[in-house]
N, C-alpha and C positions, 0 to 999 in steps of 0.2 A: 326142924329149925328151932333154935333155942328161943325162949321167951325174950331174952335180951336183944337178939338180932331183930326180932319182929318189931320190937319197940323202936329200934334204931331206924328201921325202914320207914315206919310211920312218921317218925320225926323229920327225916329227910323229905318225905313226900309233902309234909305240912309246910316246910320251908319253901319248896319249889312252888307249891300252890299259892302261897302268899306272894312270892316274887311274880308269878304270872298275873295274879289279881292286881298287884301294884302296877305292873307294866301296862296292863289293859287300862287301868284308871288313868295312868299318866298319858297314854296314847289318846284316850277319850278327851281328857282335859286339853291336850295339845290341839286336837282336831277342833274342839269348841272355841279356844282362844284364837286359833289361826283364822277362823271364819268371821270373827268380829270386825266391824268397821274400824279403821284406824282412828286414833284420837284426833279431833279437829284442832288444828293449831289456832292460837289466838291471832286475830287480824293484827297486822303491823300498823301502828299509829303513824300517820303521815300528817305533818303540820303544813298547812297551806293558807296563804294570806289572801285577804280580799280588801279592796279599797272602798268601793261603793256598792250599793245593792246589785247593780247590773253585773259586777265582777264576782259577786257572791253566788249568782244564780246557778252556774254549772256545778261547783262542788257541793252546794246545798242540795240540789236535786239528786246528785249522786249519793249523798248521805241519806236523804229521806227515802229514796227508793231502794236503798241497800245495794247500789251498784259497786260501791267501794268494797263492802264486805264480800260481795260476789267474787271479786278478784283478790281477796285475801288481805285487804288493807282497811284501815278506818280513818277517815278524814277528821282532823281537828281543825276547825275553821277559826282563823285568827284575823280580827279586824285591825289592820294597820293603815290608817287613812292616808298616809303619805307614801308614794311610790318609792321615794329615795330611802325612807326608813325601812320599807320592806326589803329593798335590795340589800341594804346593809345587814339586815337580819339574816337574809339568805346567805350572804358571804360569811357571816359570823357563825353559821351553823345552827342557828335557832329555828330555821325553817328548812323544810325539804323542798318546797316549791313555792314560787311566788307569782302573783299576777303583776304584769307590768307592760312597758312599751319599749320600743327600740332606742329612743334617745338616751335614756338613762343607762341602758346596757352598753351602748356604744361608748359612752363616757367611761363606764366602768372597765370596759375592755382596754381602752387606751391607757388606763391607769394600772393595768396589769391583772385585772380580775377576769377569769375565764368563766362566763356565764352563757348558756345557750337556750334559746327558745325551742320548744318541742311541740307546740300546738297552739293555733290561733283560737282564742276564746270566742271573740266576736269582733266585728268592725262596723263602722257606720258613724264616723266622727262628725258627719254633717250636722249632727244635732247640737254641737257646740254653739253657745250663744254668748255674746258679750252684752251684759245687762247693766242698766243703771236705773235711776229714778227720774221721773219727769220734772223733778224739782232741782236737778243739778245743773241744768243748762247744757248738758252734754247731748249732742244730737248726732255726732259722727265720730268715727275713729280718730280723726286728726285732732279733735277736741281733747283727747287724752294725753297729748304730749306734755310731759312734765308732771303728770298725775300718777296715782298708784291704782293698780288693778289687782284684785285678789284672784288667784288661780289655784286649782286643786292639785297642780303638779308643776314643778320646775324641771327643766330638762326632760319634759314629757310633752305629748301632743297639746295640752292646754297652753303651755307657754309658746309652742310653735304657732298655734292658732293666732295668738295675739301678735306675735312678731311678724307673721306673714301679713295679717290684716294691716298693721302699721305700715309695712313696706308697700303694700298695694295702695295705701292712702297717701303716699308721698311724704311720709315723715320717717325719721330715723327709728328703725324698729326698737332701738334700746332707749328711745326717749321716754318710753312708758316704763315706769317702775313697777315691777311685779313682786308680790309677796305671796308666799304659799300658805294657804289655809285649807282646812278640810271642807268637803262638800256640805257638811252639816253646819259649818260656821259661816260660809260665804253669804248665804241669804240674809242672816241677821246683821253681818257687817255692812252690806249694801243698805239694808233697811234703816239702820241707825246712823248711817253717814260715816261710819268708821272708814270706809273706802268709797270712792265715787262710783266705782264700777267693779264688776267680777265676772268670771267665766263660770257658766253653769251648763249642765246637760241633763238629759232625762235620767230618771224621773223627777229629779229635783227642780228642773227648769219649769215644767208645767205647774208643779205644786207652788212655786214661788210666784209665778205669774197670776195664779188664781187667788192667792192669799194676799199679795201686796198689790193694791190697785194703782199705786204710783209707778210700778215697774214698767220699763220699756226696753225693748231689744234694739241695741245699736247695730249689730251685725250678726249674721250667722255664718257657719262654715260650709254652706251648701255648695258653692262653686269653687272650693279650694281642694284640688285633687290630693295634695300632700296631706291634708287633714282628713278628707273623705276616706282614704284608703289606709290610714294609720290604724293598725289593729291593736287590741288588747290581747296579750298572749301570756302563756305560762312558761316560766323560765326556771331552769335548774343550774346548779354548778356543773361545769364540764366534768369534774372529777366524780361527782355524784352519779352522773350518767354512766361513766366508765366503770366505777367501782360497785355500783348497785344497779346494774343494767336490768336485772329481772324485776326488781322492786320498781324502778323507774318506768318500765314497760307497763306494769300493773296500774301505776298511777295514770298513765296515758289512757289505758283502756277504760278505766272507771270514769275518767273525764269525758272521753269520746262517747261512751254509752249515754251519759247524762245529757251531752249536747244533742245526740241523736234523739233522745226522748223529748227534749225541748222542741226540736224541729217537728217531730212526727205527732206530738200531742198538741202542739200549737203554743207558741210563746204567750199568746193572749188567752189561752184556755183557762177556765176557772181553777183547774188543779194547779197549774204552774203559778198563777197569780196568788192563789191561796198559800202556797208553799212560801213564796216571797213575803207575803203580808204577815203571816204568822211568825216568821223569823225576825222581821224588822219592826213589828208593831206599827206598820204603816198601812193605811187602807189600800185595798186592791185598786181603787180608782187612781191612786198615784202612779201605779206602774202601767195602767191601761194605755195611755196615749202613745208610749214608746215601744210597747210590747212587740209589735210586729215589724219594727223598723231596724232592729239590730240584725246583722247577718251572721248566723250561727254556722260557720263553715271552718273545720279544723285546719284546712290546707293554707300554707303560705303560698301566695300567688305572685306572679310577675307584677301586677298592679301595686301590690304592697311592697315588693322589693323596690320598684321604682320610687314609691313614696319614701322609703327609707333612704334611698340615695338622695332625694330632694331635701329631706330633713338634714342629712349630714352636710350637703353642700351649703345649705342655708346657714347652719351653725358655724361651718368653717369660714364662710364669708363674713360672719360676725365675730370671728376670733374665739369662738366658744369650743370648737373642736380643732385638733391640729391636723387631722387627716381622715380620709374615709376608711371605714372598716369593712372588709369583705363580709358579705352576708353569710357565707359559709363558715365564718369564724364565730358567728353568734347565733347560728340556727342548726338544729339537728333534725333531719327529716326521716331518720331511720325508723322511728316508732310507727309513724303513719304508713310508711312503705311496707312494713311488716304486718301491721294490723289490717290493711285493706286487703291482704291475701288471707290471713287467718280469721278475720272477722268481717267479711265483706258486707254483712247485713248492717253494719253500723255506718256505712257510707253509700250504700246503693240508692239512697233517696236523694242525694245531693243535687243531681242534675234537675230532677223534677222540682225540688225545693227552690232552686235558683230560678227556674222558669216561672214559677209562681210569683217570685219577687219581682222578676222582670216585668211581668204583666201589671204589677202594682207600681211600676216606675221606681222601685227601690234600688235595683241593680241594672247594669247595662251589660253588653256583650263582654266588656273587659273583665267582668267578674267570673266569666266562664273559663278564661284562659289559665290553665294550670301547668303547661309545658314551659320550663324555664329556659332551656338552651343557654343563650349568652347572658341571661339576666343575673346570674350570680355575681358578675363583676361589673364595675361601672363602665 
């Protein structure tokens, strides 16, 4: 064999060897990269509003305990003291989800806005109180005819509370003038005489009664079913639920897990009270009196649907609503129905939880009924 041919063979062999080494390196690199964990996506920011500390509690706990991130989202907590403003922000697209109540949503629906509730945050409106000073001469609800009362929400349960009280007292429900102020402003408005009376609820009620020695309670909502069962709930635009169903379901799960944590840890536990205290710069003692009196149950129930019908009928009789709204038009039950199958551990404690509250006199047998049947329609 000539020397030139030998050299050619060596050259070809060298090229083949280089190709084999390169292929092996490429295969090894591919094997290494294919076994690495996928890059973690950044949590999706979700803007959620709250009105008062009690409505802050669930998303705050979700954020502090990392339940939002667990489901691939990150809550941005936005304080909007007026429910009507929060609903406007939701409809305008600057919020993903808002805390609110049925009356405002019913009005919005009749005006053409499609908003649906998807989870009850809590209920227990019996803690509403109509408060004045012992220097005003006001001793009963009928004394308020022709006077002004400050409420933390118009077209919301606080307004309904005053209107129903007036009706029960034998005066025209609209003979009392209502102005909307924030829960932070109402105590000072009463104390300075800017308004003769106002509606407060916990934890602000106990705080005001302790700090203002002239304060007296004219009436409470204890025996008013339409107020007792009126829930605070989370609402989304109907299109948001349809077009972002996966994201909306994650929001529900994060809130449901936080609500479960509040129930199982104990609303009055030092951990929960500390989370609230640190976020609001208010002493834990402010939240203590009402901590165990709210009912943390995500399910919309017949007693609450009945309360919603009573709300609507009352406002219709007063000319404030034109007709009733089917609850199915303003409520979406799908996330709970799905989650109770996929995440049963988030709801398996509910019956025991309600039994405990029943022994304390906070709930009755009515609160256990979850089968709707005919309750969706009036």
